[in-house]
Every structure is written in structure tokens, then in C-alpha cells.
Backbone as XML, in Angstrom:
<?xml version="1.0"?>
<chain id="A" units="angstrom">
  <residue number="1" name="MET">
    <atom name="N" x="16.050" y="5.502" z="16.178"/>
    <atom name="CA" x="15.430" y="4.505" z="15.337"/>
    <atom name="C" x="16.397" y="4.149" z="14.205"/>
  </residue>
  <residue number="2" name="GLU">
    <atom name="N" x="16.592" y="2.873" z="13.996"/>
    <atom name="CA" x="17.470" y="2.419" z="12.921"/>
    <atom name="C" x="16.749" y="2.477" z="11.578"/>
  </residue>
  <residue number="3" name="ARG">
    <atom name="N" x="17.536" y="2.728" z="10.550"/>
    <atom name="CA" x="16.975" y="2.708" z="9.196"/>
    <atom name="C" x="16.803" y="1.267" z="8.749"/>
  </residue>
  <residue number="4" name="ALA">
    <atom name="N" x="15.786" y="1.033" z="7.953"/>
    <atom name="CA" x="15.551" y="-0.305" z="7.401"/>
    <atom name="C" x="16.583" y="-0.586" z="6.324"/>
  </residue>
  <residue number="5" name="SER">
    <atom name="N" x="17.112" y="-1.789" z="6.330"/>
    <atom name="CA" x="18.048" y="-2.199" z="5.294"/>
    <atom name="C" x="17.263" y="-2.666" z="4.066"/>
  </residue>
  <residue number="6" name="GLU">
    <atom name="N" x="17.964" y="-2.875" z="2.963"/>
    <atom name="CA" x="17.299" y="-3.401" z="1.769"/>
    <atom name="C" x="16.709" y="-4.774" z="2.049"/>
  </residue>
  <residue number="7" name="ALA">
    <atom name="N" x="17.401" y="-5.575" z="2.875"/>
    <atom name="CA" x="16.890" y="-6.900" z="3.242"/>
    <atom name="C" x="15.610" y="-6.774" z="4.078"/>
  </residue>
  <residue number="8" name="ASP">
    <atom name="N" x="15.568" y="-5.794" z="4.968"/>
    <atom name="CA" x="14.362" y="-5.564" z="5.765"/>
    <atom name="C" x="13.179" y="-5.228" z="4.865"/>
  </residue>
  <residue number="9" name="ILE">
    <atom name="N" x="13.409" y="-4.354" z="3.916"/>
    <atom name="CA" x="12.336" y="-3.931" z="3.005"/>
    <atom name="C" x="11.893" y="-5.091" z="2.128"/>
  </residue>
  <residue number="10" name="ALA">
    <atom name="N" x="12.842" y="-5.880" z="1.633"/>
    <atom name="CA" x="12.485" y="-7.049" z="0.826"/>
    <atom name="C" x="11.648" y="-8.032" z="1.645"/>
  </residue>
  <residue number="11" name="ARG">
    <atom name="N" x="11.980" y="-8.174" z="2.920"/>
    <atom name="CA" x="11.214" y="-9.073" z="3.795"/>
    <atom name="C" x="9.784" y="-8.556" z="3.986"/>
  </residue>
  <residue number="12" name="VAL">
    <atom name="N" x="9.628" y="-7.252" z="4.136"/>
    <atom name="CA" x="8.289" y="-6.660" z="4.277"/>
    <atom name="C" x="7.457" y="-6.943" z="3.023"/>
  </residue>
  <residue number="13" name="ILE">
    <atom name="N" x="8.041" y="-6.732" z="1.865"/>
    <atom name="CA" x="7.331" y="-6.980" z="0.602"/>
    <atom name="C" x="6.928" y="-8.443" z="0.515"/>
  </residue>
  <residue number="14" name="GLU">
    <atom name="N" x="7.838" y="-9.335" z="0.826"/>
    <atom name="CA" x="7.550" y="-10.777" z="0.800"/>
    <atom name="C" x="6.475" y="-11.143" z="1.813"/>
  </residue>
  <residue number="15" name="ASP">
    <atom name="N" x="6.519" y="-10.544" z="2.992"/>
    <atom name="CA" x="5.519" y="-10.849" z="4.021"/>
    <atom name="C" x="4.114" y="-10.444" z="3.577"/>
  </residue>
  <residue number="16" name="PHE">
    <atom name="N" x="3.981" y="-9.288" z="2.936"/>
    <atom name="CA" x="2.669" y="-8.878" z="2.416"/>
    <atom name="C" x="2.184" y="-9.869" z="1.362"/>
  </residue>
  <residue number="17" name="ALA">
    <atom name="N" x="3.063" y="-10.255" z="0.436"/>
    <atom name="CA" x="2.687" y="-11.190" z="-0.624"/>
    <atom name="C" x="2.317" y="-12.555" z="-0.044"/>
  </residue>
  <residue number="18" name="ALA">
    <atom name="N" x="3.080" y="-13.022" z="0.928"/>
    <atom name="CA" x="2.791" y="-14.318" z="1.555"/>
    <atom name="C" x="1.459" y="-14.273" z="2.304"/>
  </residue>
  <residue number="19" name="ALA">
    <atom name="N" x="1.176" y="-13.175" z="2.972"/>
    <atom name="CA" x="-0.098" y="-13.035" z="3.694"/>
    <atom name="C" x="-1.279" y="-13.068" z="2.721"/>
  </residue>
  <residue number="20" name="ALA">
    <atom name="N" x="-1.130" y="-12.410" z="1.582"/>
    <atom name="CA" x="-2.205" y="-12.425" z="0.579"/>
    <atom name="C" x="-2.412" y="-13.839" z="0.048"/>
  </residue>
  <residue number="21" name="THR">
    <atom name="N" x="-1.329" y="-14.548" z="-0.180"/>
    <atom name="CA" x="-1.419" y="-15.929" z="-0.656"/>
    <atom name="C" x="-2.141" y="-16.804" z="0.366"/>
  </residue>
  <residue number="22" name="ARG">
    <atom name="N" x="-1.797" y="-16.641" z="1.641"/>
    <atom name="CA" x="-2.478" y="-17.410" z="2.695"/>
    <atom name="C" x="-3.964" y="-17.059" z="2.751"/>
  </residue>
  <residue number="23" name="SER">
    <atom name="N" x="-4.278" y="-15.779" z="2.579"/>
    <atom name="CA" x="-5.681" y="-15.349" z="2.600"/>
    <atom name="C" x="-6.462" y="-15.984" z="1.461"/>
  </residue>
  <residue number="24" name="GLU">
    <atom name="N" x="-5.855" y="-16.014" z="0.288"/>
    <atom name="CA" x="-6.524" y="-16.628" z="-0.864"/>
    <atom name="C" x="-6.733" y="-18.124" z="-0.625"/>
  </residue>
  <residue number="25" name="ARG">
    <atom name="N" x="-5.701" y="-18.811" z="-0.143"/>
    <atom name="CA" x="-5.820" y="-20.250" z="0.129"/>
    <atom name="C" x="-6.870" y="-20.543" z="1.195"/>
  </residue>
  <residue number="26" name="ALA">
    <atom name="N" x="-7.037" y="-19.622" z="2.133"/>
    <atom name="CA" x="-8.017" y="-19.803" z="3.211"/>
    <atom name="C" x="-9.448" y="-19.537" z="2.748"/>
  </residue>
  <residue number="27" name="GLY">
    <atom name="N" x="-9.611" y="-19.061" z="1.521"/>
    <atom name="CA" x="-10.947" y="-18.863" z="0.976"/>
    <atom name="C" x="-11.468" y="-17.438" z="0.990"/>
  </residue>
  <residue number="28" name="PHE">
    <atom name="N" x="-10.631" y="-16.497" z="1.377"/>
    <atom name="CA" x="-11.067" y="-15.098" z="1.334"/>
    <atom name="C" x="-11.178" y="-14.636" z="-0.117"/>
  </residue>
  <residue number="29" name="ASP">
    <atom name="N" x="-11.992" y="-13.612" z="-0.338"/>
    <atom name="CA" x="-12.190" y="-13.070" z="-1.684"/>
    <atom name="C" x="-11.125" y="-12.051" z="-2.062"/>
  </residue>
  <residue number="30" name="GLY">
    <atom name="N" x="-10.426" y="-11.498" z="-1.068"/>
    <atom name="CA" x="-9.428" y="-10.489" z="-1.366"/>
    <atom name="C" x="-8.746" y="-9.975" z="-0.111"/>
  </residue>
  <residue number="31" name="VAL">
    <atom name="N" x="-7.877" y="-9.007" z="-0.327"/>
    <atom name="CA" x="-7.144" y="-8.352" z="0.756"/>
    <atom name="C" x="-7.136" y="-6.847" z="0.503"/>
  </residue>
  <residue number="32" name="GLU">
    <atom name="N" x="-6.918" y="-6.108" z="1.578"/>
    <atom name="CA" x="-6.754" y="-4.666" z="1.465"/>
    <atom name="C" x="-5.360" y="-4.315" z="1.989"/>
  </residue>
  <residue number="33" name="ILE">
    <atom name="N" x="-4.561" y="-3.701" z="1.155"/>
    <atom name="CA" x="-3.222" y="-3.260" z="1.544"/>
    <atom name="C" x="-3.380" y="-1.917" z="2.241"/>
  </residue>
  <residue number="34" name="HIS">
    <atom name="N" x="-2.925" y="-1.863" z="3.468"/>
    <atom name="CA" x="-3.165" y="-0.688" z="4.313"/>
    <atom name="C" x="-2.016" y="0.303" z="4.152"/>
  </residue>
  <residue number="35" name="GLY">
    <atom name="N" x="-2.225" y="1.307" z="3.319"/>
    <atom name="CA" x="-1.233" y="2.356" z="3.108"/>
    <atom name="C" x="-1.721" y="3.665" z="3.691"/>
  </residue>
  <residue number="36" name="ALA">
    <atom name="N" x="-2.207" y="3.620" z="4.942"/>
    <atom name="CA" x="-2.814" y="4.800" z="5.547"/>
    <atom name="C" x="-2.482" y="4.890" z="7.030"/>
  </residue>
  <residue number="37" name="HIS">
    <atom name="N" x="-2.858" y="6.030" z="7.618"/>
    <atom name="CA" x="-2.875" y="6.247" z="9.062"/>
    <atom name="C" x="-1.531" y="6.079" z="9.753"/>
  </residue>
  <residue number="38" name="GLY">
    <atom name="N" x="-0.448" y="6.305" z="9.060"/>
    <atom name="CA" x="0.861" y="6.219" z="9.688"/>
    <atom name="C" x="1.370" y="4.801" z="9.878"/>
  </residue>
  <residue number="39" name="TYR">
    <atom name="N" x="0.688" y="3.802" z="9.294"/>
    <atom name="CA" x="1.145" y="2.422" z="9.402"/>
    <atom name="C" x="2.421" y="2.238" z="8.576"/>
  </residue>
  <residue number="40" name="LEU">
    <atom name="N" x="2.936" y="1.036" z="8.582"/>
    <atom name="CA" x="4.257" y="0.747" z="8.028"/>
    <atom name="C" x="4.491" y="1.307" z="6.626"/>
  </residue>
  <residue number="41" name="LEU">
    <atom name="N" x="3.572" y="1.099" z="5.706"/>
    <atom name="CA" x="3.813" y="1.525" z="4.324"/>
    <atom name="C" x="3.921" y="3.031" z="4.179"/>
  </residue>
  <residue number="42" name="THR">
    <atom name="N" x="3.371" y="3.792" z="5.109"/>
    <atom name="CA" x="3.498" y="5.249" z="5.040"/>
    <atom name="C" x="4.753" y="5.750" z="5.737"/>
  </residue>
  <residue number="43" name="GLN">
    <atom name="N" x="5.431" y="4.897" z="6.455"/>
    <atom name="CA" x="6.655" y="5.304" z="7.146"/>
    <atom name="C" x="7.818" y="5.514" z="6.178"/>
  </residue>
  <residue number="44" name="PHE">
    <atom name="N" x="7.688" y="5.023" z="4.965"/>
    <atom name="CA" x="8.747" y="5.136" z="3.970"/>
    <atom name="C" x="8.452" y="6.229" z="2.960"/>
  </residue>
  <residue number="45" name="SER">
    <atom name="N" x="7.443" y="7.046" z="3.251"/>
    <atom name="CA" x="7.036" y="8.090" z="2.320"/>
    <atom name="C" x="7.860" y="9.347" z="2.530"/>
  </residue>
  <residue number="46" name="GLY">
    <atom name="N" x="8.031" y="10.093" z="1.466"/>
    <atom name="CA" x="8.693" y="11.378" z="1.560"/>
    <atom name="C" x="9.204" y="11.823" z="0.212"/>
  </residue>
  <residue number="47" name="GLY">
    <atom name="N" x="9.219" y="13.111" z="-0.005"/>
    <atom name="CA" x="9.755" y="13.648" z="-1.252"/>
    <atom name="C" x="8.793" y="13.515" z="-2.412"/>
  </residue>
  <residue number="48" name="SER">
    <atom name="N" x="9.323" y="13.090" z="-3.548"/>
    <atom name="CA" x="8.557" y="13.002" z="-4.786"/>
    <atom name="C" x="7.475" y="11.920" z="-4.696"/>
  </residue>
  <residue number="49" name="PHE">
    <atom name="N" x="6.556" y="11.955" z="-5.651"/>
    <atom name="CA" x="5.535" y="10.903" z="-5.710"/>
    <atom name="C" x="6.201" y="9.541" z="-5.787"/>
  </residue>
  <residue number="50" name="GLU">
    <atom name="N" x="7.206" y="9.416" z="-6.621"/>
    <atom name="CA" x="7.879" y="8.130" z="-6.790"/>
    <atom name="C" x="8.420" y="7.615" z="-5.462"/>
  </residue>
  <residue number="51" name="ASN">
    <atom name="N" x="9.011" y="8.497" z="-4.665"/>
    <atom name="CA" x="9.524" y="8.080" z="-3.362"/>
    <atom name="C" x="8.392" y="7.760" z="-2.393"/>
  </residue>
  <residue number="52" name="ARG">
    <atom name="N" x="7.345" y="8.592" z="-2.397"/>
    <atom name="CA" x="6.237" y="8.378" z="-1.464"/>
    <atom name="C" x="5.498" y="7.077" z="-1.767"/>
  </residue>
  <residue number="53" name="ALA">
    <atom name="N" x="5.417" y="6.685" z="-3.029"/>
    <atom name="CA" x="4.619" y="5.525" z="-3.421"/>
    <atom name="C" x="5.432" y="4.264" z="-3.666"/>
  </residue>
  <residue number="54" name="ARG">
    <atom name="N" x="6.738" y="4.335" z="-3.644"/>
    <atom name="CA" x="7.580" y="3.186" z="-4.042"/>
    <atom name="C" x="7.250" y="1.909" z="-3.281"/>
  </residue>
  <residue number="55" name="LEU">
    <atom name="N" x="7.287" y="1.936" z="-1.962"/>
    <atom name="CA" x="7.056" y="0.711" z="-1.195"/>
    <atom name="C" x="5.620" y="0.213" z="-1.391"/>
  </residue>
  <residue number="56" name="LEU">
    <atom name="N" x="4.662" y="1.108" z="-1.368"/>
    <atom name="CA" x="3.268" y="0.718" z="-1.586"/>
    <atom name="C" x="3.106" y="0.025" z="-2.939"/>
  </residue>
  <residue number="57" name="LEU">
    <atom name="N" x="3.711" y="0.576" z="-3.980"/>
    <atom name="CA" x="3.601" y="-0.023" z="-5.311"/>
    <atom name="C" x="4.341" y="-1.350" z="-5.392"/>
  </residue>
  <residue number="58" name="GLU">
    <atom name="N" x="5.501" y="-1.459" z="-4.748"/>
    <atom name="CA" x="6.240" y="-2.727" z="-4.765"/>
    <atom name="C" x="5.463" y="-3.812" z="-4.028"/>
  </residue>
  <residue number="59" name="VAL">
    <atom name="N" x="4.853" y="-3.467" z="-2.916"/>
    <atom name="CA" x="4.028" y="-4.429" z="-2.183"/>
    <atom name="C" x="2.837" y="-4.839" z="-3.050"/>
  </residue>
  <residue number="60" name="THR">
    <atom name="N" x="2.182" y="-3.871" z="-3.672"/>
    <atom name="CA" x="1.017" y="-4.162" z="-4.505"/>
    <atom name="C" x="1.390" y="-5.058" z="-5.678"/>
  </residue>
  <residue number="61" name="ARG">
    <atom name="N" x="2.507" y="-4.775" z="-6.317"/>
    <atom name="CA" x="2.971" y="-5.624" z="-7.427"/>
    <atom name="C" x="3.217" y="-7.051" z="-6.944"/>
  </residue>
  <residue number="62" name="ALA">
    <atom name="N" x="3.893" y="-7.189" z="-5.810"/>
    <atom name="CA" x="4.219" y="-8.516" z="-5.284"/>
    <atom name="C" x="2.958" y="-9.291" z="-4.924"/>
  </residue>
  <residue number="63" name="VAL">
    <atom name="N" x="2.006" y="-8.626" z="-4.307"/>
    <atom name="CA" x="0.743" y="-9.277" z="-3.944"/>
    <atom name="C" x="0.019" y="-9.714" z="-5.211"/>
  </residue>
  <residue number="64" name="ARG">
    <atom name="N" x="-0.115" y="-8.798" z="-6.161"/>
    <atom name="CA" x="-0.847" y="-9.109" z="-7.392"/>
    <atom name="C" x="-0.179" y="-10.265" z="-8.136"/>
  </residue>
  <residue number="65" name="ALA">
    <atom name="N" x="1.133" y="-10.352" z="-8.109"/>
    <atom name="CA" x="1.852" y="-11.418" z="-8.815"/>
    <atom name="C" x="1.617" y="-12.790" z="-8.190"/>
  </residue>
  <residue number="66" name="ARG">
    <atom name="N" x="1.243" y="-12.822" z="-6.918"/>
    <atom name="CA" x="1.125" y="-14.095" z="-6.202"/>
    <atom name="C" x="-0.299" y="-14.630" z="-6.090"/>
  </residue>
  <residue number="67" name="VAL">
    <atom name="N" x="-1.293" y="-13.823" z="-6.470"/>
    <atom name="CA" x="-2.684" y="-14.270" z="-6.320"/>
    <atom name="C" x="-3.356" y="-14.326" z="-7.692"/>
  </residue>
  <residue number="68" name="ALA">
    <atom name="N" x="-4.500" y="-14.995" z="-7.738"/>
    <atom name="CA" x="-5.254" y="-15.109" z="-8.990"/>
    <atom name="C" x="-5.745" y="-13.735" z="-9.440"/>
  </residue>
  <residue number="69" name="SER">
    <atom name="N" x="-5.949" y="-13.591" z="-10.723"/>
    <atom name="CA" x="-6.414" y="-12.301" z="-11.261"/>
    <atom name="C" x="-7.814" y="-11.960" z="-10.760"/>
  </residue>
  <residue number="70" name="THR">
    <atom name="N" x="-8.560" y="-12.952" z="-10.313"/>
    <atom name="CA" x="-9.908" y="-12.717" z="-9.796"/>
    <atom name="C" x="-9.920" y="-12.371" z="-8.306"/>
  </residue>
  <residue number="71" name="PHE">
    <atom name="N" x="-8.788" y="-12.493" z="-7.646"/>
    <atom name="CA" x="-8.677" y="-12.177" z="-6.226"/>
    <atom name="C" x="-8.634" y="-10.659" z="-6.065"/>
  </residue>
  <residue number="72" name="VAL">
    <atom name="N" x="-9.474" y="-10.125" z="-5.191"/>
    <atom name="CA" x="-9.577" y="-8.678" z="-5.000"/>
    <atom name="C" x="-8.344" y="-8.170" z="-4.239"/>
  </residue>
  <residue number="73" name="VAL">
    <atom name="N" x="-7.687" y="-7.171" z="-4.809"/>
    <atom name="CA" x="-6.567" y="-6.506" z="-4.144"/>
    <atom name="C" x="-6.899" y="-5.023" z="-4.088"/>
  </residue>
  <residue number="74" name="GLY">
    <atom name="N" x="-7.184" y="-4.550" z="-2.882"/>
    <atom name="CA" x="-7.507" y="-3.147" z="-2.685"/>
    <atom name="C" x="-6.374" y="-2.429" z="-1.980"/>
  </residue>
  <residue number="75" name="VAL">
    <atom name="N" x="-6.379" y="-1.115" z="-2.080"/>
    <atom name="CA" x="-5.386" y="-0.278" z="-1.397"/>
    <atom name="C" x="-6.132" y="0.778" z="-0.603"/>
  </residue>
  <residue number="76" name="ARG">
    <atom name="N" x="-5.784" y="0.892" z="0.652"/>
    <atom name="CA" x="-6.388" y="1.901" z="1.537"/>
    <atom name="C" x="-5.384" y="3.028" z="1.740"/>
  </residue>
  <residue number="77" name="LEU">
    <atom name="N" x="-5.838" y="4.236" z="1.446"/>
    <atom name="CA" x="-5.010" y="5.423" z="1.608"/>
    <atom name="C" x="-5.655" y="6.345" z="2.624"/>
  </residue>
  <residue number="78" name="SER">
    <atom name="N" x="-4.923" y="7.334" z="3.061"/>
    <atom name="CA" x="-5.460" y="8.298" z="4.013"/>
    <atom name="C" x="-5.106" y="9.704" z="3.566"/>
  </residue>
  <residue number="79" name="PRO">
    <atom name="N" x="-6.080" y="10.611" z="3.585"/>
    <atom name="CA" x="-5.798" y="11.986" z="3.182"/>
    <atom name="C" x="-5.131" y="12.801" z="4.278"/>
  </residue>
  <residue number="80" name="GLU">
    <atom name="N" x="-5.043" y="12.241" z="5.482"/>
    <atom name="CA" x="-4.430" y="12.996" z="6.570"/>
    <atom name="C" x="-2.956" y="13.243" z="6.295"/>
  </residue>
  <residue number="81" name="ASP">
    <atom name="N" x="-2.507" y="14.403" z="6.658"/>
    <atom name="CA" x="-1.097" y="14.736" z="6.534"/>
    <atom name="C" x="-0.445" y="14.412" z="7.877"/>
  </residue>
  <residue number="82" name="TRP">
    <atom name="N" x="0.088" y="13.220" z="7.992"/>
    <atom name="CA" x="0.632" y="12.750" z="9.266"/>
    <atom name="C" x="1.915" y="13.457" z="9.635"/>
  </residue>
  <residue number="83" name="SER">
    <atom name="N" x="2.604" y="13.972" z="8.665"/>
    <atom name="CA" x="3.870" y="14.624" z="8.937"/>
    <atom name="C" x="4.193" y="15.558" z="7.783"/>
  </residue>
  <residue number="84" name="PRO">
    <atom name="N" x="4.751" y="16.733" z="8.068"/>
    <atom name="CA" x="5.151" y="17.617" z="6.965"/>
    <atom name="C" x="6.195" y="16.956" z="6.054"/>
  </residue>
  <residue number="85" name="ARG">
    <atom name="N" x="6.960" y="16.021" z="6.621"/>
    <atom name="CA" x="7.960" y="15.299" z="5.822"/>
    <atom name="C" x="7.316" y="14.273" z="4.905"/>
  </residue>
  <residue number="86" name="ARG">
    <atom name="N" x="6.128" y="13.796" z="5.299"/>
    <atom name="CA" x="5.502" y="12.701" z="4.575"/>
    <atom name="C" x="4.097" y="13.086" z="4.128"/>
  </residue>
  <residue number="87" name="PRO">
    <atom name="N" x="3.976" y="13.862" z="3.065"/>
    <atom name="CA" x="2.630" y="14.181" z="2.594"/>
    <atom name="C" x="1.927" y="12.906" z="2.143"/>
  </residue>
  <residue number="88" name="PRO">
    <atom name="N" x="0.607" y="12.842" z="2.302"/>
    <atom name="CA" x="-0.118" y="11.623" z="1.945"/>
    <atom name="C" x="-0.116" y="11.391" z="0.436"/>
  </residue>
  <residue number="89" name="ILE">
    <atom name="N" x="-0.320" y="10.141" z="0.056"/>
    <atom name="CA" x="-0.482" y="9.776" z="-1.350"/>
    <atom name="C" x="-1.978" y="9.835" z="-1.634"/>
  </residue>
  <residue number="90" name="SER">
    <atom name="N" x="-2.383" y="10.668" z="-2.548"/>
    <atom name="CA" x="-3.811" y="10.776" z="-2.841"/>
    <atom name="C" x="-4.223" y="9.679" z="-3.818"/>
  </residue>
  <residue number="91" name="PRO">
    <atom name="N" x="-5.464" y="9.211" z="-3.730"/>
    <atom name="CA" x="-5.930" y="8.202" z="-4.681"/>
    <atom name="C" x="-5.829" y="8.675" z="-6.127"/>
  </residue>
  <residue number="92" name="ALA">
    <atom name="N" x="-6.166" y="9.937" z="-6.377"/>
    <atom name="CA" x="-6.095" y="10.455" z="-7.748"/>
    <atom name="C" x="-4.657" y="10.423" z="-8.257"/>
  </residue>
  <residue number="93" name="GLU">
    <atom name="N" x="-3.735" y="10.827" z="-7.408"/>
    <atom name="CA" x="-2.323" y="10.827" z="-7.805"/>
    <atom name="C" x="-1.847" y="9.398" z="-8.064"/>
  </residue>
  <residue number="94" name="LEU">
    <atom name="N" x="-2.230" y="8.469" z="-7.199"/>
    <atom name="CA" x="-1.825" y="7.081" z="-7.388"/>
    <atom name="C" x="-2.420" y="6.531" z="-8.676"/>
  </residue>
  <residue number="95" name="HIS">
    <atom name="N" x="-3.688" y="6.798" z="-8.909"/>
    <atom name="CA" x="-4.348" y="6.324" z="-10.119"/>
    <atom name="C" x="-3.721" y="6.923" z="-11.371"/>
  </residue>
  <residue number="96" name="ASP">
    <atom name="N" x="-3.474" y="8.221" z="-11.350"/>
    <atom name="CA" x="-2.973" y="8.920" z="-12.530"/>
    <atom name="C" x="-1.504" y="8.648" z="-12.830"/>
  </residue>
  <residue number="97" name="ARG">
    <atom name="N" x="-0.709" y="8.409" z="-11.780"/>
    <atom name="CA" x="0.730" y="8.354" z="-11.987"/>
    <atom name="C" x="1.364" y="7.005" z="-11.731"/>
  </residue>
  <residue number="98" name="ALA">
    <atom name="N" x="0.605" y="6.056" z="-11.197"/>
    <atom name="CA" x="1.175" y="4.739" z="-10.903"/>
    <atom name="C" x="1.495" y="4.010" z="-12.201"/>
  </residue>
  <residue number="99" name="ALA">
    <atom name="N" x="2.450" y="3.118" z="-12.092"/>
    <atom name="CA" x="2.841" y="2.321" z="-13.255"/>
    <atom name="C" x="1.650" y="1.496" z="-13.737"/>
  </residue>
  <residue number="100" name="SER">
    <atom name="N" x="1.570" y="1.305" z="-15.030"/>
    <atom name="CA" x="0.435" y="0.588" z="-15.607"/>
    <atom name="C" x="0.443" y="-0.893" z="-15.232"/>
  </residue>
  <residue number="101" name="ASP">
    <atom name="N" x="1.551" y="-1.410" z="-14.737"/>
    <atom name="CA" x="1.602" y="-2.825" z="-14.360"/>
    <atom name="C" x="1.049" y="-3.087" z="-12.957"/>
  </residue>
  <residue number="102" name="VAL">
    <atom name="N" x="0.576" y="-2.046" z="-12.298"/>
    <atom name="CA" x="0.017" y="-2.204" z="-10.957"/>
    <atom name="C" x="-1.500" y="-2.093" z="-11.066"/>
  </residue>
  <residue number="103" name="PHE">
    <atom name="N" x="-2.175" y="-3.238" z="-10.929"/>
    <atom name="CA" x="-3.637" y="-3.235" z="-10.988"/>
    <atom name="C" x="-4.181" y="-3.476" z="-9.595"/>
  </residue>
  <residue number="104" name="VAL">
    <atom name="N" x="-5.052" y="-2.600" z="-9.158"/>
    <atom name="CA" x="-5.771" y="-2.830" z="-7.913"/>
    <atom name="C" x="-7.259" y="-2.835" z="-8.215"/>
  </residue>
  <residue number="105" name="SER">
    <atom name="N" x="-7.992" y="-3.601" z="-7.432"/>
    <atom name="CA" x="-9.436" y="-3.704" z="-7.621"/>
    <atom name="C" x="-10.140" y="-2.434" z="-7.186"/>
  </residue>
  <residue number="106" name="TYR">
    <atom name="N" x="-9.593" y="-1.766" z="-6.160"/>
    <atom name="CA" x="-10.169" y="-0.509" z="-5.685"/>
    <atom name="C" x="-9.137" y="0.268" z="-4.886"/>
  </residue>
  <residue number="107" name="LEU">
    <atom name="N" x="-9.345" y="1.580" z="-4.825"/>
    <atom name="CA" x="-8.590" y="2.474" z="-3.948"/>
    <atom name="C" x="-9.575" y="3.016" z="-2.933"/>
  </residue>
  <residue number="108" name="ARG">
    <atom name="N" x="-9.235" y="2.903" z="-1.679"/>
    <atom name="CA" x="-10.128" y="3.387" z="-0.616"/>
    <atom name="C" x="-9.453" y="4.561" z="0.069"/>
  </residue>
  <residue number="109" name="ASN">
    <atom name="N" x="-10.101" y="5.683" z="0.039"/>
    <atom name="CA" x="-9.576" y="6.903" z="0.674"/>
    <atom name="C" x="-10.378" y="7.135" z="1.943"/>
  </residue>
  <residue number="110" name="TRP">
    <atom name="N" x="-9.757" y="6.904" z="3.069"/>
    <atom name="CA" x="-10.450" y="6.976" z="4.344"/>
    <atom name="C" x="-10.077" y="8.249" z="5.074"/>
  </residue>
  <residue number="111" name="LYS">
    <atom name="N" x="-11.071" y="8.874" z="5.651"/>
    <atom name="CA" x="-10.853" y="10.133" z="6.385"/>
    <atom name="C" x="-11.504" y="10.009" z="7.744"/>
  </residue>
  <residue number="112" name="ASN">
    <atom name="N" x="-10.769" y="10.398" z="8.785"/>
    <atom name="CA" x="-11.359" y="10.465" z="10.121"/>
    <atom name="C" x="-12.335" y="11.622" z="10.177"/>
  </residue>
  <residue number="113" name="PHE">
    <atom name="N" x="-13.521" y="11.377" z="10.630"/>
    <atom name="CA" x="-14.492" y="12.436" z="10.824"/>
    <atom name="C" x="-14.743" y="12.541" z="12.323"/>
  </residue>
  <residue number="114" name="VAL">
    <atom name="N" x="-14.599" y="13.707" z="12.831"/>
    <atom name="CA" x="-14.809" y="13.938" z="14.257"/>
    <atom name="C" x="-16.026" y="14.818" z="14.398"/>
  </residue>
  <residue number="115" name="SER">
    <atom name="N" x="-16.975" y="14.370" z="15.197"/>
    <atom name="CA" x="-18.148" y="15.211" z="15.448"/>
    <atom name="C" x="-18.093" y="15.718" z="16.861"/>
  </residue>
  <residue number="116" name="ASP">
    <atom name="N" x="-18.564" y="16.938" z="17.070"/>
    <atom name="CA" x="-18.544" y="17.450" z="18.437"/>
    <atom name="C" x="-19.895" y="17.341" z="19.069"/>
  </residue>
</chain>
């Protein structure tokens, strides 16, 4: 697997922001940034909180900068430990340690429940 270049990462951030803008123009009330379940934003996680949350926070900042302040921007996280290399970002940690310039309408912590 090739590593993402800085241009690749910048394109991902722009794509999230552009999608949110299209959603707002289409009349939706908000978007949910999916930072859970091993999806793209969790693939760049690892090490310190700052490293684990960097891409998620950059995407969130870009989305928030492009939409109205009344547009709902949520973040979905997952408590599952998908990889020992990539511990999950907890909602409490994100809330407590994220930069003050990142405002989200809600943090959603989703957990798979399996019943037998």
C-alpha cells in the first residue's frame, strides 16, 4: 500500500468540505463526519492524540469554514480498537483536548452490540 502524499491528504480535506457545501446547498440540515469503524479518517491515526486526531480535526475545520454556523456538523467516532497501532479517539478526549477553533454540533460514539 502506498503512503498518501500531502496533496492526497489536502484533496481528501477539500472533498469533505465540498461535500458538506453541496449538502447544505441541497437543503440538508447538516452532515456527519465519519471518523469511525476503520473508514478513511481512522486510517491516519496512530501515536499521540495530536497524530490520531489531526486529519479528523482538519476535515472538521474545513467543513465548518465552508458552511453556515447554523448548519449541523457532527462527528461519529467508534470505541472499537481496530488496531493496536491505531487506538480509537474517544469523544471525551476529543472534547477535552481538541483545539477551541473546532466546533461540532455533536459527537456520536457508536458501539457495535452483538447479541447471542
